[in-house]
C-alpha positions, 0 to 999 in steps of 0.5 A: 977266672970263674965262670960265674956270670953276673947281671949288674942292674943299676937304677938311677934317680936324677935330681932333675927330669930335664937331665934325662935326655943328656943322661941317656944320650951322653952319660949312661952309654959310657957304661956299655962301652967298658971293655968287660961288659958283654951286653948293655941294656938301658931303659926307663920305667915301662908304662905298666899298670901301677901296682904296689909291687912295681917301682916306677920311681927311677928315671933310668935303668942300666943292665950290664952282663958280665961273663965272670966275677973278674970281668965285673971287678975289672969294670969297677976300675975301668977308666970309662966307668970311673970317668962316668962317675966323675963327670955325671954323679952330680946328676943323680940324687940316688943310685941302687945296684942289684948284682945277680949271679946267673 
């Protein structure tokens, strides 16, 4: 097991704004309950100044912290993660992931 910690940032663009409440209440929190997630933070775009370099277009962002690359790999096949994808993938039109080594 390596000690390489990782931040897994996931950005969701939903099909319908009306799904936002359900997605934030029922769907996305499932990711934070996966056993290998060390920390989970969920949010929406901040009402910051509109600038060319700031992307406010996403609906929900989930930031997950992992203590190792192996923990992140285990998360990918965690039953809760797979259940989340099966139950809720119809809600998003796009998803983008950024993995950051720390």
